Each structure stands twice: as structure tokens, then as C-alpha cells.
C-alpha positions as a Markdown table, in Angstrom:
| # | Residue | x | y | z |
|---|---|---|---|---|
| 1 | Unk | 58.4 | 108.6 | 93.4 |
| 2 | Unk | 61.5 | 110.5 | 94.5 |
| 3 | Unk | 62.7 | 107.4 | 96.4 |
| 4 | Unk | 62.6 | 105.4 | 93.2 |
| 5 | Unk | 64.5 | 108.1 | 91.3 |
| 6 | Unk | 67.1 | 108.2 | 94.1 |
| 7 | Unk | 67.6 | 104.4 | 93.9 |
| 8 | Unk | 67.9 | 104.4 | 90.1 |
| 9 | Unk | 70.4 | 107.3 | 90.2 |
| 10 | Unk | 72.5 | 105.4 | 92.8 |
| 11 | Unk | 72.4 | 102.2 | 90.7 |
| 12 | Unk | 73.3 | 104.2 | 87.6 |
| 13 | Unk | 76.2 | 105.9 | 89.4 |
| 14 | Unk | 77.5 | 102.5 | 90.5 |
| 15 | Unk | 77.2 | 101.0 | 87.0 |
| 16 | Unk | 79.0 | 104.0 | 85.6 |
| 17 | Unk | 81.8 | 103.7 | 88.1 |
| 18 | Unk | 82.0 | 99.9 | 87.3 |
| 19 | Unk | 83.2 | 100.6 | 83.7 |
| 20 | Unk | 86.4 | 98.7 | 83.8 |
| 21 | Unk | 88.5 | 101.0 | 81.5 |
| 22 | Unk | 91.9 | 99.5 | 82.2 |
| 23 | Unk | 90.8 | 95.9 | 82.0 |
| 24 | Unk | 88.9 | 96.5 | 78.7 |
| 25 | Unk | 91.6 | 98.6 | 77.1 |
| 26 | Unk | 94.2 | 96.0 | 78.1 |
| 27 | Unk | 92.3 | 93.1 | 76.7 |
| 28 | Unk | 91.1 | 94.8 | 73.6 |
| 29 | Unk | 94.3 | 96.5 | 72.4 |
| 30 | Unk | 97.0 | 94.6 | 74.1 |
| 31 | Unk | 95.6 | 91.1 | 74.8 |
| 32 | Unk | 96.4 | 91.2 | 78.5 |
| 33 | Unk | 94.5 | 91.7 | 81.8 |
| 34 | Unk | 96.4 | 94.4 | 83.7 |
| 35 | Unk | 95.3 | 92.8 | 86.9 |
| 36 | Unk | 97.6 | 89.9 | 86.2 |
| 37 | Unk | 100.6 | 92.1 | 86.0 |
| 38 | Unk | 102.4 | 94.8 | 88.0 |
| 39 | Unk | 100.6 | 95.6 | 91.2 |
| 40 | Unk | 97.5 | 93.6 | 90.2 |
| 41 | Unk | 95.2 | 96.7 | 90.4 |
| 42 | Unk | 92.8 | 97.7 | 87.6 |
| 43 | Unk | 93.7 | 101.4 | 88.0 |
| 44 | Unk | 95.5 | 104.1 | 86.0 |
| 45 | Unk | 98.8 | 103.8 | 87.9 |
| 46 | Unk | 99.1 | 100.1 | 87.1 |
| 47 | Unk | 98.0 | 100.8 | 83.5 |
| 48 | Unk | 100.9 | 103.2 | 83.1 |
| 49 | Unk | 103.2 | 100.6 | 84.6 |
| 50 | Unk | 102.0 | 97.7 | 82.5 |
| 51 | Unk | 100.8 | 99.2 | 79.2 |
| 52 | Unk | 102.5 | 102.6 | 79.1 |
| 53 | Unk | 101.4 | 106.2 | 78.5 |
| 54 | Unk | 99.2 | 105.6 | 75.5 |
| 55 | Unk | 96.9 | 103.4 | 77.5 |
| 56 | Unk | 97.4 | 105.1 | 80.9 |
| 57 | Unk | 96.3 | 108.5 | 79.9 |
| 58 | Unk | 92.8 | 107.6 | 78.6 |
| 59 | Unk | 92.3 | 105.2 | 81.5 |
| 60 | Unk | 93.1 | 108.1 | 83.9 |
| 61 | Unk | 90.8 | 110.5 | 82.2 |
| 62 | Unk | 87.9 | 108.1 | 81.9 |
| 63 | Unk | 88.2 | 106.8 | 85.4 |
| 64 | Unk | 88.1 | 110.4 | 86.7 |
| 65 | Unk | 85.2 | 111.2 | 84.4 |
| 66 | Unk | 83.1 | 108.3 | 85.7 |
| 67 | Unk | 82.8 | 109.8 | 89.2 |
| 68 | Unk | 82.6 | 113.3 | 87.9 |
| 69 | Unk | 79.5 | 112.6 | 85.8 |
| 70 | Unk | 78.1 | 110.2 | 88.4 |
| 71 | Unk | 78.1 | 113.0 | 91.0 |
| 72 | Unk | 76.4 | 115.3 | 88.5 |
| 73 | Unk | 73.6 | 112.9 | 87.8 |
| 74 | Unk | 71.9 | 114.9 | 90.6 |
| 75 | Unk | 70.9 | 117.6 | 88.0 |
| 76 | Unk | 68.3 | 115.1 | 86.8 |
| 77 | Unk | 66.8 | 114.9 | 90.3 |
| 78 | Unk | 64.6 | 118.0 | 90.5 |
| 79 | Unk | 63.5 | 117.3 | 94.1 |
| 80 | Unk | 66.9 | 118.5 | 95.3 |
| 81 | Unk | 67.7 | 122.2 | 95.7 |
| 82 | Unk | 71.2 | 123.2 | 94.6 |
| 83 | Unk | 73.4 | 124.5 | 97.4 |
| 84 | Unk | 71.5 | 122.8 | 100.2 |
| 85 | Unk | 72.9 | 120.1 | 102.5 |
| 86 | Unk | 70.6 | 117.4 | 101.1 |
| 87 | Unk | 71.7 | 118.3 | 97.6 |
| 88 | Unk | 75.4 | 118.2 | 98.6 |
| 89 | Unk | 74.9 | 115.0 | 100.5 |
| 90 | Unk | 73.3 | 113.1 | 97.7 |
| 91 | Unk | 75.8 | 114.5 | 95.1 |
| 92 | Unk | 78.6 | 113.1 | 97.3 |
| 93 | Unk | 76.7 | 109.8 | 97.6 |
| 94 | Unk | 76.4 | 109.5 | 93.9 |
| 95 | Unk | 80.0 | 110.1 | 93.4 |
| 96 | Unk | 81.0 | 107.7 | 96.1 |
| 97 | Unk | 78.8 | 105.0 | 94.5 |
| 98 | Unk | 80.9 | 105.5 | 91.3 |
| 99 | Unk | 84.1 | 105.1 | 93.4 |
| 100 | Unk | 82.7 | 101.9 | 94.9 |
| 101 | Unk | 81.9 | 100.8 | 91.4 |
| 102 | Unk | 85.5 | 101.4 | 90.3 |
| 103 | Unk | 86.9 | 99.5 | 93.3 |
| 104 | Unk | 84.3 | 96.7 | 93.0 |
| 105 | Unk | 83.3 | 96.6 | 89.3 |
| 106 | Unk | 80.4 | 94.3 | 88.6 |
| 107 | Unk | 81.4 | 93.8 | 85.0 |
| 108 | Unk | 84.7 | 92.2 | 85.7 |
| 109 | Unk | 84.3 | 90.1 | 88.8 |
| 110 | Unk | 84.5 | 92.9 | 91.4 |
| 111 | Unk | 88.3 | 93.2 | 91.0 |
| 112 | Unk | 89.0 | 96.9 | 90.3 |
| 113 | Unk | 91.4 | 99.6 | 91.3 |
| 114 | Unk | 92.1 | 101.7 | 94.4 |
| 115 | Unk | 89.8 | 104.5 | 93.4 |
| 116 | Unk | 92.3 | 107.3 | 93.3 |
| 117 | Unk | 91.4 | 108.6 | 89.8 |
| 118 | Unk | 87.7 | 108.3 | 90.6 |
| 119 | Unk | 88.1 | 110.2 | 93.8 |
| 120 | Unk | 89.9 | 112.9 | 91.7 |
| 121 | Unk | 86.8 | 113.1 | 89.5 |
| 122 | Unk | 84.5 | 113.4 | 92.5 |
| 123 | Unk | 86.5 | 116.2 | 94.1 |
| 124 | Unk | 86.5 | 118.0 | 90.8 |
| 125 | Unk | 82.8 | 117.7 | 90.8 |
| 126 | Unk | 82.5 | 119.0 | 94.3 |
| 127 | Unk | 85.1 | 121.8 | 94.5 |
| 128 | Unk | 87.3 | 122.2 | 91.3 |
| 129 | Unk | 89.6 | 124.8 | 92.7 |
| 130 | Unk | 90.5 | 122.8 | 95.8 |
| 131 | Unk | 90.9 | 119.7 | 93.6 |
| 132 | Unk | 93.4 | 121.7 | 91.5 |
| 133 | Unk | 95.3 | 122.5 | 94.7 |
| 134 | Unk | 95.5 | 118.8 | 95.5 |
| 135 | Unk | 96.7 | 118.0 | 92.0 |
| 136 | Unk | 99.5 | 120.6 | 92.4 |
| 137 | Unk | 100.5 | 118.8 | 95.7 |
| 138 | Unk | 100.4 | 115.5 | 93.8 |
| 139 | Unk | 102.7 | 116.8 | 91.0 |
| 140 | Unk | 105.1 | 118.5 | 93.4 |
| 141 | Unk | 105.5 | 115.3 | 95.6 |
| 142 | Unk | 105.8 | 113.2 | 92.4 |
| 143 | Unk | 108.6 | 115.4 | 91.0 |
| 144 | Unk | 110.5 | 115.3 | 94.3 |
| 145 | Unk | 110.0 | 111.7 | 95.3 |
| 146 | Unk | 108.9 | 109.9 | 92.1 |
| 147 | Unk | 106.5 | 107.8 | 94.3 |
| 148 | Unk | 103.0 | 107.8 | 92.8 |
| 149 | Unk | 101.5 | 106.2 | 96.0 |
| 150 | Unk | 103.1 | 108.8 | 98.3 |
| 151 | Unk | 102.0 | 111.6 | 96.0 |
| 152 | Unk | 98.4 | 110.2 | 96.0 |
| 153 | Unk | 98.2 | 110.0 | 99.7 |
| 154 | Unk | 99.7 | 113.4 | 100.4 |
| 155 | Unk | 97.4 | 115.0 | 97.8 |
| 156 | Unk | 94.4 | 113.3 | 99.5 |
| 157 | Unk | 95.5 | 114.5 | 102.9 |
| 158 | Unk | 96.0 | 118.0 | 101.6 |
| 159 | Unk | 92.6 | 118.3 | 100.1 |
| 160 | Unk | 90.6 | 118.9 | 103.3 |
| 161 | Unk | 93.3 | 121.3 | 104.5 |
| 162 | Unk | 93.1 | 123.3 | 101.3 |
| 163 | Unk | 89.3 | 123.3 | 101.5 |
| 164 | Unk | 89.2 | 124.7 | 105.0 |
| 165 | Unk | 92.4 | 126.8 | 105.3 |
| 166 | Unk | 92.5 | 128.3 | 101.9 |
| 167 | Unk | 88.9 | 128.4 | 100.5 |
| 168 | Unk | 87.2 | 128.7 | 103.9 |
| 169 | Unk | 84.7 | 126.0 | 103.1 |
| 170 | Unk | 82.2 | 125.6 | 105.9 |
| 171 | Unk | 79.7 | 123.1 | 104.4 |
| 172 | Unk | 79.8 | 120.1 | 106.8 |
| 173 | Unk | 79.0 | 117.5 | 104.1 |
| 174 | Unk | 82.0 | 118.5 | 102.0 |
| 175 | Unk | 84.4 | 118.7 | 105.0 |
| 176 | Unk | 83.3 | 115.3 | 106.3 |
| 177 | Unk | 83.6 | 113.8 | 102.9 |
| 178 | Unk | 87.1 | 115.3 | 102.4 |
| 179 | Unk | 88.3 | 113.9 | 105.7 |
| 180 | Unk | 86.8 | 110.5 | 105.2 |
| 181 | Unk | 88.1 | 110.3 | 101.6 |
| 182 | Unk | 91.6 | 111.2 | 102.7 |
| 183 | Unk | 91.6 | 108.5 | 105.4 |
| 184 | Unk | 90.2 | 105.9 | 103.0 |
| 185 | Unk | 92.9 | 106.8 | 100.5 |
| 186 | Unk | 95.6 | 106.1 | 103.1 |
| 187 | Unk | 93.9 | 102.9 | 104.1 |
| 188 | Unk | 93.8 | 101.6 | 100.5 |
| 189 | Unk | 97.5 | 102.3 | 100.2 |
| 190 | Unk | 98.5 | 100.4 | 103.3 |
| 191 | Unk | 100.6 | 97.9 | 101.3 |
| 192 | Unk | 102.3 | 100.8 | 99.5 |
| 193 | Unk | 103.1 | 102.3 | 102.9 |
| 194 | Unk | 104.7 | 99.1 | 104.0 |
| 195 | Unk | 106.8 | 99.0 | 100.8 |
| 196 | Unk | 107.7 | 102.7 | 101.2 |
| 197 | Unk | 109.0 | 101.9 | 104.7 |
| 198 | Unk | 111.0 | 99.0 | 103.4 |
| 199 | Unk | 112.3 | 101.1 | 100.4 |
| 200 | Unk | 110.7 | 98.6 | 98.0 |
| 201 | Unk | 108.1 | 100.9 | 96.5 |
| 202 | Unk | 108.2 | 101.4 | 92.7 |
| 203 | Unk | 109.3 | 104.8 | 91.4 |
| 204 | Unk | 108.0 | 106.6 | 88.4 |
| 205 | Unk | 109.8 | 108.8 | 85.9 |
| 206 | Unk | 108.3 | 111.9 | 84.4 |
| 207 | Unk | 107.1 | 109.9 | 81.3 |
| 208 | Unk | 104.9 | 107.6 | 83.3 |
| 209 | Unk | 106.7 | 104.4 | 83.3 |
| 210 | Unk | 107.7 | 102.7 | 86.5 |
| 211 | Unk | 110.8 | 100.8 | 87.5 |
| 212 | Unk | 112.3 | 99.3 | 90.6 |
| 213 | Unk | 115.2 | 100.6 | 92.5 |
């Protein structure tokens, strides 16, 4: 019985993550598909770029909330004991299924975003204080560089360091997840890295819109 519950929870987490917020908001309120403009991604950053702050803010919040609530689906699975490694492992797995859903959403042809906002929601579900530290890193780098992509990557890389060095986290599932997530975040931004090296990456101002320099 618990196997069936696990499978259903994983499917539910994926379907939750697949909610194509940016695509649906763009089509419903603006008559455009954000994937056909800007960077071509169905994520919060491209929504800010293409549709502006009024669309970008709710997309960012909902995309983060998807993974946050997906990870917390574990509260309905009573065969896991909170605080144990199996509990943490499955909670992480649920959150990652939501991130996969965001990147490969079944509702809109498997063309989604890069998963940054969803990863934020997941780290908030796993360790809110360390997530806040990563957010601070993101904001500081953004203020100094105005590069959203660079800010995202450095915040992701800072997260496992903050966990271990500042909060003394020793739970292996969380540490392994944090390291793998930071590596995956850099990998999904490889095109951005290339543009950064060529000084062709888009810059953002403090109000959320993006322009080329």
C-alpha cells in the first residue's frame, strides 16, 4: 500500500510542478506565449523580461510555491517518520519531481523554464534559514552586477556552503541535494555563461525589466 501512496505522491508532485504559470498568464492576459520571446524560457526571469513586473511577480511566487508544496506532500504519507533520512530523502524527491515538472511540463508540450524559482521553493521547504542566506547572496550579486543569471548561479553555489559552514548541517541527504542542485543550476545556465564571457548577457535594472548593453 505504501508503494502506491509513494507513486501517487510523486505523480502529484510532478503534475503540480508542471503548472505552466508563465505560459498560461502570458496567453490569458497578454495574448502571447513567453516561450516565443526573450530567452525562450517559460520561467520567471523571462516573464519579467517579456511581460513586466505585474506578470513576473506572481509567476515567481507560484513557481516557487509549486515545489514548496510538492515537497510538503510528505505530511500525507504517514509511513515516514519526520527527521529521519528516509523522510528527508523522499521529501527531497517530491520537491525534485516538481522541479522536473517545471522544466518539462506535461501540460504545455514539455517546454518549461530552468527551474530556478522552483528550486528556491524546494530549498525553502528543506531549510528556510539557509534559503534566506542564498536569497541575500542573489540580491547582493544582482545589485552589483545586474545579471540575473550570475546571481542565480552564485546563490545556488552559496547554498551548500551556507548549510555546512554557517548552520552546521550534517544530514547527508540535504548536503548531497544542495551540491547536486548547485551543479545542475550551473549546467542549465551554460548558455548564459557563454554570453557572460562574451559580454552579451542581458542586464536587469532594479525594477525587473531587462535590456541589452
